[in-house]
N, C-alpha and C positions, 0 to 999 in steps of 0.2 A: 436423856430426854426423848429421844428417837421412841425408847421403850414406852415412856410414861403417854406418848403422843398414840402409839398403837393401838395402847390398852384402852383408852377413851373410845365411850361408847358412838356408834356411830353411824347413820342411814348409809348402808352401802347402795343401795338402791340409786340414793338421789345424789351420790357423788360418785358414783362408778363414773369412769369416762365411756361416752360413745364407741361401740366397735367400728371402726373405718377400715376399708379395704387394703391390702398393704400396697406400698409404695414400690411399683415397677420402675425400673430405668428404664427410661425414654432414648432410642437413640437420635442424636439431633442432626437432621441431613449436612447442616449446615457445618458441620463441625468436619466433614470431607471434602465438601460443594467447597468450601474456601480455600482449603489448602493445593485441592487442586486446581482452582481457578488461578492463583498466586505463580503456583509451579510453569502453569500454561502462560503466565504473562513474561514471567523470568526467563522462559526460555524462549520465549518468543523476541524478547527486548535480545535476550545474547544473540540470536538468531541475525537481528536487524544490524547489529553494528559490528557482526563479523562476515557473514554471507550476503544479507541483503545490501547494507550502506558502505560493506568493505572500509569500515572505519578504524577497523585494528587490526594488525598483521597477523598472522595466522600462529607466526611464530609465539606471538604474545599469548591471545586465547585466540586457537581453534573454535570452528564452528560445530555445533552440538552434534550436527549431523556425520562431520569427522569423532568427534570426542568420542560419540555412542558406538561408531565401525571400529574403534581401538578398542572399547570397554569388550563388546564382543568377541571379538579376537582374542585378544589377551585375557581373556577369563578365566584358564586353567590357571592362571600364574598370579591373577590380582584377589581371587576367592581366599587363597589360602593364607597370601596375606592379609586380609580384610578379617580373616579367624585370629591372627594372631595380633595385630592390631584390638581387634575390639577384646580380646583375654589381656591383654595390657593395660589399656584403656580403663577396664571392668577392675581389676585388681588394683591397680592404681588410687582407684576413685574410691575404692571400699579401705584401703589400708590409711589415705588420707582425711577420709570421711572420718573413720574412728580416732585419728590423734587428734584432728584437730576440732573435735567434741569434747575430748578430755583435756586438750589446750584453754577452750573454751570455758569449760566448768572451773579450771584452776583457774582461770582471770577472772572469771564473777564470783568466785568463793571468797576473793581475799584480796582488797586493794594493793595493799601491800606486793601481793605476786602479780598483778598489774601494772603497779608500775615499774617493777623492776623490768619484766619481759616484752612488753608491748611494744617499748622504742626497738627493741631488736628484731621484734617479728616484722615489726614497720621497714625497717631494714633491711631485712632478706626480701620481702617482699616487692620493695623497691628497685631493687636489682634486675637486671634484665634476663630471664633463664638462660638464653642460648648463650650467653656468655659460659655458663655453667656446664656448655655440652661437653668441650676439649676435656675440661677438669675432673667428670666425671669416670672418661674412660679410664683416666689415670687414676682416681681416686677408688674406684668400686668394680675394676675392668669392665670385660666383653657381659656378652648376654644380656639378662634383662634388668639386671639391678639398675644400670644407669636411667634406662625407661620408666622403671616405675619412681626413681628418685628426680627426675623431671617431672612425672605427672604426680607426685607430692608437692614442690616446691611452689608448682603451680596454684595446686587445689584448694592447699590447707588453710592461706589465709582467709578468705572470706567464709570458710566452716568455720575457722576459730571465731572471726568478728559477729559472725550473725546467732552463733549460740552462744556466747558472751553476751551481746544487745538483747534474746530471747530472754535471758534468766537473769539480766539486771532489770528488765521493764514488765516486770510480772504487775501485772493490775491491779491495782491498791484494791478493790474489793475482795480481790480474791485470796492475794495477802492478809489481807483484814479477818476476813472468815477464817484463815488458818491460823492466825493467831487467837481467834476469840472460841475455838474449839480445842485451846491448849496445843497443836499438833509438835510433836516435836521437830528437829530440825530436818532428818531424814524425811520423816512424813509428809512434809509440808513442799521437800523438792521432789518427791513422787508423786504425791496425790498434786500438786499445786502449779509450781513453780517450771518443771520442764517439761509438764503437759500444754502449760498456757506459752512455754518457748518453742513446743514444735515449728509453728506455723513458719519465725523465722528462720529456724532450722534450715526447713526445707528449703525459704531463699536460698541460705548459705550452699545448701547441696544445688538447685537450679541453676545457680551460679556457676559453680565447678564442673560439673558436670562435661558442659564444652572445652571447658581450658584441661578436664585431663585427655579429649582427644586432641587437642594440641599439644600438651605435653608426651603424650605417647608417639606421635610424628617427629614433633623433636629430638628426643632419644632416639628413636629410630634411626635418626640421621648420623649419631654417633654410636650406632651399635651393628653386630653382627648379626640381628635378628632381621629375617628377609619378610618384614611388613609393608604396611602402606607406605613410611616414611622413606624407609631401602628403596622401593618400585620409583616413588618419585624422582628421587636424587638419579638411580638406575636409567631412567629412560629419560630422562631430560640432559643426561652427561651424552648420550649417544644421538640427541638430537627428535627423538621420537616425545615430540610434545604432547599430541594426541594422547598418548595411553598414559602420560605422564597427568595430564588434565580429566584422565579416566580413574586414575586412580584420588586424585583432588575431592573429586564429585565423588568416591563413594566414602572420603572421611566426612563429607558434608553430609549424605545420608547417613552414617553413622549416628553422625552427634543429632540429626533427627531425632530418629529413632529411640537411642537413648535415653533423650532429652524427654522426650513424649513417657515411655517406658517409668521412667521418676515420676513426672506429673501424674501418672495413673497410680502408682506407688500414694503418690500424697493425698489422690481422693482417697484409696480405699483404707490408709491411714485415719486419714483424720478429714471423716467427713462432716464432722460438724461446723469446718471452717468456711465452705464456701456459704452455708444456711444466716449462718450470725455475722461475718465481713461485707461483703457485696451482693449485690445484688446479679452479679454480672454471671 
């Protein structure tokens, strides 16, 4: 049909679209100023409840200046620990993303598979993951294995759910278009269903990214890897609460940066989503 339409005579000068200048990405100042303002407000409130009004004991929450001083003094220890935690977070996130997408595809492809395994996935997700910590050391041993297992247990369910939801909620007009073109199952999946599900899949990935950081830290509680989780336990055990909180702050900053990086990947991979779904 397309070749027949292309052979039909047409006035190219009349139908040619006018040339427009290439769209250049603009840097929105609020994208930097508003997060900076939020950080200032948060640190100010932190200072007020600790140093200004003395509402919280320093053993529970040290003042921000104490945490900053401890961070600079222990930087030579916390920086390598930050690198280990970032590596465990990213590796576990990638493994859980691959497995979660595959499991979600299996659930979306067969209603029988969904009915058989969906209750089991819900049950595993409902168990508090910290309860698995001591058992993981016995089951998989020391090293990075319990950390990656903990990250996987925390991350895989939102990815599975978002993938299955995205693949089973393909817009009706796109599905009808694929059927009208006599597309095979694989062609419809590759050209229609999976691309249409990508925004929903990225929702699950963005939910799972902070959970990956949490899983890495919890896994390090029960591992011999000297990441930020180990540093929190050790400094808290000797009463150095300021340094322990500086490690917690590094975990928070790491999560923010990884989440922002994932959002950038989403905007680059799915440039049409922002233009077609929302005016924001």
